[in-house]
C-alpha positions in Angstrom: 147.4 275.2 138.2 143.9 273.7 138.7 143.9 269.9 139.3 140.8 268.0 138.1 139.6 264.6 139.0 137.2 263.2 136.4 135.2 260.9 136.8 133.1 261.5 139.9 129.7 261.2 138.1 127.8 262.0 135.0 124.3 263.5 135.3 121.5 262.7 132.8 117.9 263.7 132.5 115.3 260.8 132.6 111.6 260.7 132.2 111.0 258.0 134.9 113.5 257.7 137.7 112.5 254.2 138.8 112.7 252.8 135.2 116.1 254.5 134.6 117.6 253.3 137.9 116.4 249.7 137.2 118.0 249.9 133.8 121.4 250.9 135.2 121.2 248.4 138.0 119.8 245.4 136.1 121.6 245.9 132.8 124.9 247.4 133.8 125.4 246.1 137.3 125.1 249.3 139.2 124.0 249.7 142.8 121.9 252.4 144.5 124.2 255.0 146.0 121.4 257.4 147.0 117.7 256.8 147.1 115.6 259.4 145.3 115.6 262.8 146.8 113.8 266.0 145.9 115.5 269.2 144.9 113.1 272.2 144.9 112.8 275.9 145.8 115.3 278.6 145.1 118.2 276.1 145.0 116.5 274.0 142.3 115.6 277.1 140.4 119.2 278.2 140.5 120.8 274.8 139.7 118.4 273.8 137.0 117.7 277.2 135.5 114.2 277.8 136.8 111.3 278.4 136.2 109.9 279.2 139.6 108.5 276.1 141.2 110.8 273.7 139.4 110.9 270.2 141.2 113.5 267.5 140.4 113.9 264.1 141.9 117.4 262.7 141.7 119.3 259.6 142.7 122.7 258.2 142.1 123.7 254.7 140.8 127.2 253.7 141.6 129.5 251.5 139.5 132.9 250.0 140.4 134.4 253.5 139.7 132.2 256.6 139.4 128.4 257.0 139.3 125.6 258.3 137.2 123.1 260.9 138.6 119.6 260.4 137.3 117.4 263.5 137.3 113.6 263.4 136.7 112.0 266.8 136.2 108.6 266.6 137.9 107.5 270.2 137.7 107.3 271.4 135.1 107.2 268.0 133.4 109.8 267.7 130.8 108.6 265.6 127.8 110.4 262.5 126.8 113.0 263.0 124.1 112.7 261.9 120.6 114.8 258.9 119.8 117.7 259.7 117.5 117.4 258.2 114.1 119.7 255.4 113.4 122.5 255.8 112.5 122.3 259.2 114.3 125.7 258.7 116.0 126.0 258.1 119.7 127.1 261.6 120.7 127.4 262.8 123.3 127.7 259.5 125.2 128.7 258.1 128.6 131.4 255.4 128.6 130.9 252.5 131.0 132.9 249.3 131.5 131.2 246.1 132.3 132.5 242.7 133.3 130.3 240.8 130.7 129.7 242.7 127.4 127.6 239.9 125.9 125.3 239.7 128.9 124.9 243.5 129.0 124.2 243.6 125.3 121.5 241.0 125.6 119.8 242.9 128.5 119.5 246.3 126.9 116.3 245.9 124.8 114.4 243.7 127.3 115.0 246.5 129.9 113.6 249.2 127.6 116.8 250.5 126.0 117.8 250.5 122.4 120.8 248.9 120.8 122.7 251.2 118.4 125.3 248.7 117.4 126.3 245.1 117.6 129.3 244.1 119.7 132.5 245.1 117.9 136.1 245.0 118.7 137.8 248.1 119.8 140.8 249.6 118.0 142.2 246.2 116.9 140.4 243.0 116.3 143.0 241.1 118.4 142.8 243.5 121.3 140.4 241.3 123.4 138.5 244.5 124.1 134.9 244.8 122.7 132.3 247.6 122.8 128.8 248.3 121.8 126.6 251.5 121.7 123.1 251.7 123.1 120.6 254.1 124.5 119.1 253.9 127.9 115.2 254.1 128.1 115.4 257.9 127.9 117.7 258.1 124.8 120.9 258.8 126.7 123.7 257.3 124.6 126.1 254.8 126.2 129.3 253.2 125.0 129.6 249.9 126.9 133.0 248.4 126.9 134.9 245.4 128.3 137.9 247.6 129.1 138.5 250.8 131.1 139.9 254.1 129.8 143.5 253.2 130.6 143.2 250.0 128.4 141.6 252.0 125.6 144.3 254.6 125.6 147.0 251.9 125.7 145.4 250.2 122.7 145.2 253.5 120.8 148.8 254.3 121.6 150.0 250.9 120.5 148.0 250.9 117.2 148.0 254.5 116.3 151.5 255.9 117.2 150.6 259.4 115.9 148.0 259.7 118.7 150.7 259.5 121.4 151.0 262.9 123.0 154.2 264.7 123.8 154.7 268.3 124.8 156.0 269.0 121.3 153.2 267.3 119.5 150.6 269.0 121.7 152.1 272.4 121.0 152.2 271.7 117.3 148.7 270.5 117.2 147.3 273.4 119.2 148.9 276.1 117.0 147.4 274.8 113.7 
């Protein structure tokens, strides 16, 4: 059996590496794990799917657990993405936990991001867990939460008993 550890990092494409790193550091409390480095030549062509001469600058911003890898395509220049229409749905998205949801929410737009939702409660209004959705300056969707994955799963299990997995329930669900 293969064993997998998720979450080491999530990689996203950005138009301006400095702007993106500043967003993740200033808004979400990350810290530089690696300064920008260039990936070029045959390795870059293989990793990023060519074309010949592709050049990418990347850096990593670390959080309390895990990191985000920011990749700026310099050659050929990849145009900025179109913003998704609201309400376009924040999918796919990266889930991040912050110590102060209200402060992070207030910092998104001044830092060049876009709010996709107000702060709402998660799973149950008495849970003490709140979330909001936003986009970073490059349109990458984020779910910003006051709780971690374990707390989210615990809330789901407590409030939606039919979501609790067991070998029997999993087998039943998979064969439908």
